[in-house]
C-alpha positions as CSV (number, residue, x, y, z in Angstrom):
1,X,218.4,-54.2,-73.9
2,X,215.7,-54.2,-71.2
3,X,216.8,-54.8,-67.6
4,X,216.2,-58.2,-66.1
5,X,214.9,-56.8,-62.8
6,X,212.3,-54.1,-62.1
7,X,212.8,-51.8,-59.0
8,X,209.4,-51.4,-57.3
9,X,210.4,-49.5,-54.2
10,X,211.7,-49.9,-50.7
11,X,211.1,-52.8,-48.3
12,X,210.0,-50.3,-45.6
13,X,207.0,-49.4,-47.7
14,X,205.5,-52.8,-47.0
15,X,203.7,-53.4,-43.7
16,X,205.0,-56.3,-41.6
17,X,202.7,-59.3,-42.2
18,X,201.0,-57.5,-45.0
19,X,200.9,-56.9,-48.7
20,X,200.7,-54.2,-51.4
21,X,199.6,-54.6,-55.0
22,X,201.4,-53.7,-58.1
23,X,199.3,-53.1,-61.3
24,X,200.7,-54.4,-64.5
25,X,199.4,-52.6,-67.6
26,X,197.7,-55.2,-69.8
27,X,198.5,-58.0,-67.4
28,X,197.8,-59.6,-64.0
29,X,198.1,-57.5,-60.8
30,X,201.0,-58.7,-58.6
31,X,200.8,-59.0,-54.8
32,X,204.0,-58.2,-52.9
33,X,204.1,-59.8,-49.4
34,X,206.2,-59.0,-46.3
35,X,206.6,-61.7,-43.7
36,X,207.2,-61.4,-40.0
37,X,210.9,-62.3,-40.4
38,X,211.4,-59.6,-43.1
39,X,211.3,-61.8,-46.2
40,X,209.5,-60.4,-49.3
41,X,207.6,-62.6,-51.8
42,X,205.6,-61.8,-55.0
43,X,202.7,-63.7,-56.5
44,X,200.0,-63.1,-59.0
45,X,197.2,-61.5,-57.0
46,X,194.6,-64.2,-57.7
47,X,193.8,-67.3,-55.7
48,X,193.6,-70.4,-58.0
49,X,190.2,-71.3,-56.5
50,X,187.9,-68.4,-57.2
51,X,190.5,-65.7,-58.1
52,X,190.2,-64.0,-54.7
53,X,192.6,-61.1,-54.0
54,X,195.5,-62.7,-52.1
55,X,196.8,-59.3,-51.2
56,X,193.8,-59.0,-48.9
57,X,194.5,-62.3,-47.1
58,X,196.2,-63.0,-43.8
59,X,200.0,-63.5,-44.1
60,X,201.5,-66.0,-41.6
61,X,205.0,-67.5,-41.9
62,X,205.5,-68.2,-45.6
63,X,201.8,-68.6,-46.5
64,X,198.8,-66.4,-47.2
65,X,195.2,-67.3,-46.6
66,X,192.8,-66.3,-49.3
67,X,190.1,-63.9,-47.9
68,X,187.3,-65.6,-49.9
69,X,187.4,-69.3,-49.0
70,X,190.4,-69.7,-46.6
71,X,192.7,-71.5,-49.1
72,X,196.3,-71.3,-47.9
73,X,198.8,-70.5,-50.6
74,X,202.6,-71.0,-50.2
75,X,204.4,-67.7,-50.8
76,X,207.5,-69.7,-51.8
77,X,206.0,-72.0,-54.4
78,X,202.6,-70.6,-55.1
79,X,201.0,-74.0,-54.5
80,X,197.8,-74.4,-52.6
81,X,198.4,-76.3,-49.3
82,X,196.5,-79.1,-47.6
83,X,193.8,-80.8,-49.6
84,X,193.3,-77.9,-51.9
85,X,194.8,-78.1,-55.4
86,X,196.1,-75.3,-57.6
87,X,199.0,-73.0,-58.1
88,X,199.6,-69.2,-58.4
89,X,202.4,-67.8,-60.6
90,X,205.4,-66.8,-58.4
91,X,207.4,-63.7,-59.3
92,X,211.1,-63.8,-58.5
93,X,212.1,-61.3,-55.8
94,X,215.5,-60.0,-54.6
95,X,216.4,-57.3,-52.2
96,X,219.3,-55.0,-53.0
97,X,220.2,-52.2,-50.7
98,X,216.7,-52.2,-49.1
99,X,215.0,-52.0,-52.5
100,X,212.6,-54.6,-53.8
101,X,213.5,-56.0,-57.3
102,X,211.1,-58.3,-59.1
103,X,211.9,-60.5,-62.2
104,X,210.8,-58.5,-65.3
105,X,210.0,-61.5,-67.5
106,X,207.8,-63.2,-64.8
107,X,206.1,-59.9,-63.8
108,X,205.1,-59.3,-67.5
109,X,204.3,-62.9,-68.4
110,X,200.5,-62.2,-68.1
111,X,200.7,-59.2,-70.5
112,X,198.6,-59.7,-73.6
């Protein structure tokens, strides 16, 4: 039986107010975000507008701003904020002993 959670490393590998990417063989790249208050979130690394790399955006509070056209995306829900419409897949995250675990099924959902 496959594990429900994938261990992807330690929280201290993520820069505060920054992101790292996680490639998924045959699937969509995942962006892992670290907020100022220490929370960690994971989203598909594509803005719903023009597929901009969200991992290269500016993280503030619980949102990230797409570097291409300044769409703000909620790290909690994946929804575009303000007048923009669209949604990015959210990957469940939990922290266990300083290690980042992401939901296996959601992480692999984009695998062909």
